[in-house]
C-alpha positions in Angstrom: 91.7 114.9 71.8 95.3 114.3 72.7 95.4 113.5 76.7 97.9 113.7 79.1 99.2 110.4 80.0 101.8 108.9 82.4 104.0 106.5 80.3 104.0 104.2 83.2 100.1 104.1 83.9 98.4 101.0 83.2 95.2 102.8 82.5 96.9 105.0 80.3 98.4 102.3 78.3 94.8 101.1 78.1 93.7 104.4 76.7 96.5 104.3 74.2 95.5 100.8 73.1 99.0 99.4 73.9 97.3 97.1 76.7 94.3 95.2 75.9 91.1 95.6 78.2 87.6 94.4 77.7 86.0 97.7 76.7 82.4 98.4 77.5 82.0 102.1 76.7 84.1 104.7 75.3 83.5 108.1 74.5 86.0 111.2 73.8 87.0 111.7 77.5 86.0 108.5 79.2 86.4 104.9 79.2 84.8 101.9 80.8 86.3 98.3 80.9 85.7 95.1 83.0 88.2 94.7 86.0 90.7 91.9 85.2 90.4 90.6 88.7 86.7 91.0 89.2 84.9 90.8 92.7 81.6 90.1 91.0 80.4 89.2 87.2 80.2 92.6 85.5 82.7 94.4 87.7 83.6 97.4 85.9 86.2 100.3 85.9 85.4 103.9 84.8 88.2 106.3 84.2 88.9 109.7 82.4 91.4 109.4 79.6 93.1 112.2 81.0 95.7 111.1 83.4 95.3 112.1 87.2 95.9 110.3 90.6 93.2 112.2 92.7 89.6 113.9 92.0 91.7 117.1 93.0 93.6 116.8 89.5 90.5 117.2 87.6 88.1 120.1 87.0 84.5 120.0 88.2 83.4 119.6 84.7 85.6 116.6 84.2 84.5 114.9 87.3 80.9 115.7 86.0 81.9 113.8 82.8 83.2 111.1 84.8 80.0 110.7 86.7 77.7 110.8 83.6 79.5 107.8 82.5 79.3 106.0 85.8 75.5 106.5 85.8 75.6 105.1 82.2 77.2 102.0 83.0 75.4 101.5 86.3 72.0 101.6 84.5 73.4 99.3 81.8 74.7 96.8 84.6 71.3 96.9 86.3 69.3 96.3 83.0 71.7 93.5 81.8 72.9 91.5 84.9 69.6 91.7 87.0 71.7 92.7 90.0 70.2 93.9 93.3 72.4 96.7 94.0 75.7 98.3 92.9 78.7 99.2 95.2 80.4 102.2 93.7 84.0 103.1 94.9 86.5 105.7 94.0 90.0 105.0 94.3 91.7 108.6 95.0 95.4 108.8 95.4 95.4 104.8 95.5 98.9 103.7 96.7 98.4 99.6 96.4 97.0 99.7 92.8 97.0 101.7 89.7 97.8 105.5 90.1 95.2 106.7 88.0 91.7 108.0 89.5 89.3 105.2 88.8 85.6 104.4 89.9 84.9 100.6 90.5 81.3 99.8 89.9 80.6 96.1 91.6 77.1 94.5 90.5 75.7 93.0 93.9 73.3 90.2 94.6 71.5 89.3 98.1 73.3 86.1 98.1 76.8 87.2 97.2 78.3 87.3 100.8 79.7 90.7 100.4 79.9 93.6 102.6 79.0 97.2 102.8 82.0 99.5 101.5 82.6 100.6 105.0 83.8 97.1 105.7 86.9 97.5 103.6 88.9 99.6 106.1 89.0 98.9 109.8 90.9 102.0 111.7 89.2 102.7 115.0 88.5 106.3 116.0 91.2 108.1 118.0 89.3 111.0 119.0 85.7 112.3 119.1 83.8 112.5 116.1 83.2 116.3 116.8 86.7 116.9 116.9 87.4 115.4 113.5 84.5 117.2 112.1 85.9 120.6 113.2 89.2 119.5 111.7 87.7 119.2 108.4 85.6 122.2 108.7 88.6 124.3 109.6 90.3 123.0 106.2 87.5 124.1 104.1 87.9 127.7 105.4 
């Protein structure tokens, strides 16, 4: 399958094989490899081979295939690493990292001194929750 790649994208270069990655799973449309700056042992990335910066760049079917691979990698991490949980985060329109939609699977252990996913952003509310909810609901219409 020929994929739509970005010539400057690190992950597209991994897909093409021009940059090395420690691959742990690959199929026709997805790829999983270990993070080169891991937050924990077994910290993995899952991507669609097709280049896109956000979940809005992909069809529901493509996102379903991405999540199927995420599920497969999470099961393998639990089985092989004996972790207590896995923190899963999606980088969508990431400006400070790689500009290719990717999912992090970070194995967790009770003794790892980590925090909940909500701990990575500290941006206090500027309006009531109900007002924010109405803005989002209006955009759905």
